[in-house]
Every structure is written in C-alpha cells, then in structure tokens.
N, C-alpha and C positions, 0 to 999 in steps of 0.2 A: 294375296287375299287367301285366307284359310278356307279349307273346304266347308267348315261349318258356317263361316260368314257368307260363303257363296250361296249355300243352301238356304240360309236365313234370308238373304236378299231375294232369291227366287220366290220363297214363300210370301215376302212382303209384297212383291209384284203381283202374285196371284190374288192376295188379299185386296190390294188396291183395285185390280181389274174387276173383282167381284162387286165393287161398289159402283161400277159404271153401268148406267142403264140408258142406253141410247134410245129405247122405245119411249122414254118419258121426255125426250127432247122434241121440241116443236119442229116442224119442217124447216122454218126460217133458220133456227139454231143449227140443225143438222147441215143445211146447205152452207151456212156461214163457217162451220167447223170442218167440213168434209175434206178439205185439203190437208189441214193438220192431222186429222183423224186417220186419213189414208197414209200419210207419211209414217205416223206412229205405228199403225197396224202392219205396214209393210216391213218396218224395221224389227218389230217384235217377231213377225213370221220369220224373217231371215235369222234372227238370233236363236230362236227356238230350233229351227231347222239345223243350225250350225251345231248347237249343243247335242241335239239328238244324233246327228251324223257322227259326232265325235264318239258318242257312247257306242253307237252301232259298229263303228270302225274297230272297236276294241272287242268285238264279238258278243256284245251283250244286247239284250232285248229291253225295250221300254214297254212296259205293261201298265195298264190301268190297275189301281189297287182294287183288291176284292172288296165288294160292298159289305158294310158292317151289319 
C-alpha cells in the first residue's frame, strides 16, 4: 500500500469514528453492543499505539496540529 493510500485510509477511519455517537445509544443498545464495541476499541487502541510507537522509534514526535 502506498503512503498516500495509507494516510487516506487513516483519514477515512477518523471520519467514520467522528460519526459514532455512543451518547445517543440507549442503555439496552449499549449493553447489547458492549462486547463488540470493546473488541473494536481495544483493536483500534492497539493499532494506534503500534503506529505511534513506530513513528517514535524513528526519533520523531507526534504532535497535535496547531489550532486554526
């Protein structure tokens, strides 16, 4: 996968996650989905940590972009 494609895919994930509003879910729905949600969140956390660690291992910093 090209670097441009990888960044585009990461941006698509960020966009998709921006559409998730767990606060709008009912308690029943949240309880029903909690197992799958937990699995997805843990996998996401592990992937983000791996990518960030790879960047830091090359001596670079990950910084939040400056506010516009």
